[in-house]
C-alpha positions in Angstrom: 4.0 -9.6 30.8 0.8 -8.6 28.9 1.0 -5.4 26.9 -1.3 -2.7 28.2 -2.7 -0.3 25.6 -5.5 2.2 25.2 -5.3 1.9 21.4 -8.1 -0.7 21.0 -11.5 0.3 22.1 -15.1 -1.1 22.0 -17.1 0.6 19.4 -20.9 0.8 20.2 -23.3 -0.5 17.5 -24.7 3.1 17.3 -21.4 4.3 15.8 -20.7 4.3 12.1 -17.6 2.7 10.6 -16.2 6.2 9.9 -13.0 7.2 11.7 -12.5 11.0 12.1 -10.8 13.5 14.4 -10.8 17.3 14.1 -7.0 17.0 14.4 -7.0 15.8 10.8 -7.6 19.3 9.7 -4.4 21.3 9.5 -4.2 25.0 10.2 -1.2 27.4 10.5 -2.3 31.0 10.9 -4.2 30.8 7.7 -1.2 29.9 5.5 -2.7 26.5 4.7 -5.2 28.4 2.5 -2.4 29.2 0.1 -1.5 25.5 -0.5 -3.2 23.6 -3.4 -4.1 20.8 -1.0 -7.3 21.4 1.0 -5.9 20.7 4.5 -9.4 20.9 6.0 -11.3 18.7 3.6 -12.0 15.9 6.1 -13.8 18.3 8.4 -15.8 19.6 5.4 -16.7 16.0 4.4 -18.1 15.4 7.9 -20.0 18.7 7.9 -21.6 17.9 4.6 -22.7 14.5 6.0 -24.1 16.2 9.0 -26.1 18.6 6.9 -27.5 15.6 5.0 -28.6 14.2 8.4 -26.5 11.1 7.8 -24.2 11.6 10.8 -24.0 13.3 14.1 -21.0 13.8 16.4 -21.9 10.8 18.6 -21.9 8.4 15.6 -18.2 8.9 14.7 -15.3 6.8 15.8 -12.2 8.8 16.9 -9.0 6.9 16.5 -6.4 7.0 19.3 -2.8 7.7 18.5 -0.5 4.7 18.8 2.3 5.2 21.3 5.8 4.1 20.7 5.3 1.3 23.1 2.3 0.1 21.1 4.3 0.2 17.8 7.2 -1.7 19.3 5.0 -4.6 20.1 4.9 -5.4 16.4 7.9 -3.5 14.9 11.6 -3.2 15.3 12.6 0.4 15.6 14.1 0.2 12.2 10.8 -0.6 10.6 8.4 1.6 12.6 7.4 3.3 9.4 5.9 0.0 8.1 2.3 -1.0 8.7 2.7 -4.8 9.2 0.9 -4.6 12.5 -2.1 -5.8 10.5 -1.0 -9.4 10.5 0.2 -9.4 14.1 -2.6 -7.7 16.0 -5.9 -8.2 14.0 -7.4 -11.6 14.5 -8.3 -13.5 11.4 -6.1 -11.4 9.0 -3.3 -13.2 7.3 -3.7 -11.8 3.8 -4.5 -8.3 2.5 -5.1 -6.6 -0.8 -4.3 -3.0 -1.4 -6.4 -1.4 -4.2 -4.6 2.0 -4.8 -6.7 4.3 -7.1 -4.9 7.5 -6.2 -3.5 9.2 -9.3 0.0 8.7 -8.1 2.0 5.5 -7.9 1.8 4.2 -4.3 5.6 3.7 -3.9 5.5 4.0 -0.1 3.4 0.9 0.6 5.0 -0.9 -2.3 8.4 -0.5 -0.8 7.1 -1.4 2.6 5.6 -4.7 1.4 8.2 -5.5 -1.4 8.9 -9.0 -0.2 5.7 -9.8 1.7 3.7 -12.3 -0.2 0.7 -11.8 2.2 0.1 -8.4 0.6 -1.3 -8.1 -3.0 -1.0 -4.7 -4.5 -3.1 -3.4 -7.3 -2.1 0.2 -8.4 -3.9 2.3 -11.0 -2.0 5.6 -11.7 -0.9 8.2 -14.2 2.4 6.9 -15.4 3.7 10.3 -16.4 3.7 11.9 -13.0 5.6 11.7 -9.7 7.0 9.5 -8.3 7.9 7.1 -11.1 9.6 4.7 -8.7 10.8 1.8 -10.8 12.1 -0.2 -7.9 8.8 0.1 -6.1 6.9 -1.1 -9.2 8.4 -4.6 -8.6 6.0 -5.0 -5.7 2.9 -4.3 -7.8 1.0 -7.5 -8.6 -1.6 -5.8 -10.9 -0.3 -2.6 -12.5 -2.6 -0.3 -14.6 -0.7 2.7 -16.0 -2.8 5.5 -17.4 -2.1 8.3 -19.8 -2.7 12.1 -19.4 -6.3 13.0 -19.5 -7.8 9.6 -19.1 -11.7 9.9 -18.9 -14.5 8.1 -17.2 -15.4 5.3 -19.6 -11.8 4.0 -20.0 -11.0 4.5 -16.4 -14.1 2.8 -14.9 -13.8 -0.1 -17.3 -10.1 -0.7 -16.4 -10.8 -0.3 -12.7 -13.8 -2.8 -12.7 -12.0 -5.4 -14.8 -8.8 -5.3 -12.8 -10.4 -5.2 -9.3 -12.3 -8.4 -10.3 -9.1 -10.1 -11.5 -7.1 -9.0 -8.5 -9.6 -10.7 -6.1 -9.6 -13.8 -8.3 -5.8 -14.0 -8.1 -5.5 -13.3 -4.4 -8.3 -14.0 -1.9 -7.7 -11.6 1.0 -9.0 -11.3 4.5 -9.3 -7.5 4.1 -9.0 -4.9 1.4 -7.4 -1.5 1.9 -8.9 0.9 -0.6 -6.9 4.1 -1.4 -9.7 6.3 -2.8 -7.7 9.3 -4.0 -9.7 12.1 -5.5 -6.7 13.6 -7.3 -8.0 11.7 -10.4 -10.6 14.5 -10.7 -10.7 16.6 -13.9 -8.8 19.8 -13.4 -6.4 18.5 -10.8 -3.0 19.8 -11.9 -1.1 17.2 -9.9 -3.1 14.2 -10.9 -3.3 14.9 -14.7 -6.4 12.7 -15.3 -9.9 13.8 -16.3 -12.4 11.8 -14.2 -15.7 13.6 -13.5 -17.3 14.0 -10.1 -19.9 11.4 -11.1 -17.1 9.1 -12.3 -15.4 9.2 -8.8 -18.7 8.4 -7.1 -19.3 5.5 -9.5 -15.7 4.3 -9.0 -16.2 4.0 -5.3 -19.5 2.2 -5.7 -17.9 -0.2 -8.2 -15.0 -1.1 -5.8 -17.4 -1.6 -2.8 -19.7 -3.8 -4.9 -17.0 -6.0 -6.2 -15.3 -6.4 -2.8 -18.4 -6.8 -0.7 -19.9 -9.1 -3.3 -17.2 -11.5 -2.1 -18.0 -10.8 1.6 -14.6 -9.2 2.2 -14.2 -6.4 4.7 -13.0 -3.1 3.2 -11.3 -0.1 4.6 -11.5 3.1 2.5 -9.0 6.0 3.0 -9.7 9.3 1.2 -6.1 10.1 0.3 -5.0 12.7 -2.3 -7.2 15.4 -3.9 -5.9 18.9 -4.5 -9.0 20.9 -5.4 -11.5 22.6 -3.0 -14.4 20.7 -4.4 -13.1 17.3 -3.5 -14.7 17.3 0.0 -18.2 17.6 -1.6 -17.4 14.8 -3.9 -16.2 12.5 -1.1 -19.4 13.3 0.9 -21.5 12.6 -2.2 -19.8 9.2 -2.6 -20.4 8.3 1.0 -24.0 9.3 0.7 -24.3 7.2 -2.5 -22.7 4.1 -0.8 -25.2 4.5 2.1 -28.2 4.8 -0.2 -27.2 1.6 -1.9 -26.8 -0.2 1.5 -23.1 -0.7 0.8 -22.0 1.0 4.0 -23.7 1.6 7.4 -23.9 0.1 10.8 -26.3 -2.6 9.8 -25.8 -3.0 6.0 -27.3 -6.3 4.8 -25.4 -8.8 2.7 -26.2 -8.4 -1.0 -25.6 -11.2 -3.5 -23.9 -10.0 -6.7 -26.5 -12.1 -8.6 -29.3 -9.9 -7.1 -27.8 -6.5 -8.2 -29.8 -4.3 -10.5 -26.6 -2.9 -12.0 -23.9 -4.4 -14.1 -21.4 -4.0 -11.3 -20.9 -6.7 -8.6 -22.5 -6.5 -5.2 -21.8 -6.0 -1.6 -22.2 -5.3 2.1 -20.3 -4.0 5.1 -19.3 -6.2 8.0 
């Protein structure tokens, strides 16, 4: 019997490839303001983009929550915490690359895909901070361990070089990009020293390299424990749009035609 679900929906061409819901912003009688993590940063990002006239409410895509019935189509109950639905439900996807640039080791997805050769994981992280999961590190195909206080030049050079090599070693059908802003200077949990401009350039770099090879990319905003990260994320999105790297009708751009030393791009 065919499975009936409301999870998948037609997205009009007038909508941007930006998924957002007000429910992403966590509030609890004001106590969330005492936590170092800005629990409302996603709403702030959207508001900044509205102020810049890039977005309006009618242009956003709001994801629908998957029911247990939906998840059981592709998971056993034991493995409902894994995200392997990608290969079962998305047509044309048989290989994926995770580019994890959050300041922390991505031990969750590394454990999830430990023995799955369809998933290539590149992880760039501060080696001195949580979680230090040695077992999970076995799943990393391209590991870049950073030291305390790593700054823009070293960071961007290592990211660019290793993203290029990762895509040479494994040609994926989709890239999942974990664009954590906890690499920002002053973030006490991340321990790195990347400037706001460095983060904007990092995201541009990743999009140029990935889209230069005509590979679809999904960016998630992930960690970032300072109040100013929302503005930086918004600035990065505005920069990607100004360079035609994202948008509803972004043209394909050949890497040979780029005016910058970084590779080039487009959005599907």
